[in-house]
C-alpha positions as CSV (number, residue, x, y, z in Angstrom):
1,M,-13.0,-0.8,2.3
2,G,-11.3,-2.1,-1.1
3,I,-8.0,-0.8,-2.7
4,A,-9.4,2.1,-4.3
5,N,-11.2,3.1,-0.8
6,L,-7.5,2.7,0.5
7,V,-6.0,5.0,-1.8
8,A,-8.8,7.7,-1.3
9,T,-8.5,7.6,2.6
10,E,-4.5,8.0,2.2
11,K,-5.1,11.3,-0.5
12,R,-7.3,12.7,2.2
13,E,-5.0,12.0,4.8
14,D,-7.9,10.6,7.0
15,W,-5.3,8.4,9.4
16,H,-7.4,7.4,11.3
17,A,-10.0,5.7,9.2
18,M,-6.2,3.8,7.6
19,W,-5.7,3.0,11.1
20,Q,-9.0,1.3,11.0
21,T,-8.3,-1.3,8.5
22,H,-4.7,-1.4,9.3
23,E,-3.0,-4.9,9.6
24,R,-1.5,-3.9,13.1
25,G,2.0,-4.9,13.9
26,S,3.5,-6.0,17.3
27,G,3.6,-3.2,19.4
28,E,2.4,-0.4,16.6
29,T,0.0,2.2,18.3
30,E,-2.5,4.3,16.6
31,A,0.0,7.4,17.5
32,S,2.8,5.8,15.8
33,F,1.1,4.7,12.9
34,T,-0.4,8.1,12.2
35,K,2.9,9.5,12.5
36,D,4.8,7.6,10.2
37,R,2.1,8.5,7.8
38,K,2.7,12.1,7.9
39,R,6.1,11.6,7.3
40,L,5.8,9.6,3.9
41,K,7.1,12.0,1.7
42,R,5.5,10.0,-1.6
43,R,1.4,10.2,-1.1
44,I,-0.5,7.6,-3.4
45,R,-2.3,8.4,-6.2
46,D,-3.2,5.5,-7.5
47,F,-3.2,1.6,-7.6
48,Q,-4.0,-1.1,-10.1
49,P,-4.1,-4.2,-9.4
50,T,-2.6,-6.5,-11.7
51,Y,-2.2,-9.8,-9.9
52,I,-4.5,-11.4,-6.8
53,D,-2.9,-14.4,-5.3
54,P,-5.3,-16.0,-2.5
55,S,-3.3,-17.5,0.3
56,P,-5.7,-20.8,2.0
57,R,-3.0,-21.0,4.4
58,D,-3.6,-18.0,6.3
59,G,-6.6,-16.5,4.7
60,S,-5.0,-13.7,3.2
61,W,-4.9,-12.4,-0.2
62,M,-1.5,-10.8,-1.7
63,I,-2.5,-8.0,-4.3
64,A,-0.1,-7.1,-6.7
65,G,-0.1,-3.9,-9.3
66,C,1.0,-0.6,-10.2
67,M,1.2,2.1,-7.9
68,S,1.9,5.5,-8.7
69,S,2.6,8.9,-6.4
70,E,1.7,12.3,-6.6
71,A,5.6,12.6,-7.3
72,D,5.5,10.6,-10.5
73,A,5.0,11.6,-13.7
74,P,1.4,11.1,-15.3
75,Q,0.8,7.3,-16.1
76,K,4.6,6.7,-14.7
77,G,4.5,4.2,-11.1
78,V,6.1,1.3,-9.4
79,F,5.5,-2.1,-9.3
80,A,4.3,-2.7,-5.3
81,V,2.3,-5.3,-3.2
82,V,-0.2,-5.3,-0.5
83,Q,-1.5,-8.0,1.8
84,A,-5.5,-7.9,2.6
85,R,-7.3,-10.2,5.0
86,W,-11.0,-10.2,5.3
87,T,-11.8,-10.8,9.2
88,G,-15.5,-10.3,10.8
89,S,-16.8,-8.2,8.1
90,R,-14.0,-5.9,7.0
91,W,-10.7,-5.9,5.5
92,Y,-7.5,-5.3,6.8
93,F,-4.3,-4.0,4.9
94,T,-0.9,-4.1,5.3
95,N,1.2,-1.4,4.2
96,I,1.9,-1.3,0.3
97,A,5.4,-2.1,-0.4
98,I,7.2,-1.2,-2.9
99,A,9.5,-4.2,-5.3
100,I,12.7,-2.9,-5.3
101,S,15.4,-2.9,-8.4
102,D,19.1,-2.2,-7.5
103,V,19.1,-3.6,-4.7
104,G,22.6,-3.2,-3.1
105,K,23.2,0.5,-5.0
106,P,23.6,3.5,-3.0
107,T,19.9,4.6,-4.5
108,P,17.5,1.9,-5.0
109,R,14.6,2.6,-6.9
110,G,11.0,0.9,-7.5
111,R,10.6,-1.7,-10.3
112,E,8.8,1.1,-13.2
113,C,5.3,0.4,-14.5
114,V,2.8,1.8,-16.8
115,I,-0.5,3.1,-15.2
116,H,-3.2,2.8,-17.8
C-alpha cells in the first residue's frame, strides 16, 4: 500500500484496512484509531509527494508533499508529511501531519500549496 492507496483507503473510510498499515503508537488500539479517524472533519482528497528523504538509521522514509482535503478549494492544499516504513512485506505509515504556519496565533493554519 503506497501513498495513493492510503488516500484511497481513507476516501472509502475503510478504517480496518488503514489500521493494518498504521504505525501504531503506545497503547493505541484499533478501536481508538477508528474513533479518531471518524472524528476527523477533513478527509484527505489527494496527496502529491514532492520530496522523499530516506533515513538509513531507522529504515523509514519521510515523504513530504501537498495534501488537499474535501474542504479545500480545487487545486489548493497544505504542506504535509508522512513517515513510511517497509517491514516484512508491507508498508506502514504514520498519521499525515500538516506543516503549521502562524504558530502561536489563536487559529494556526497549514502552509498552503498547490495540487497540480
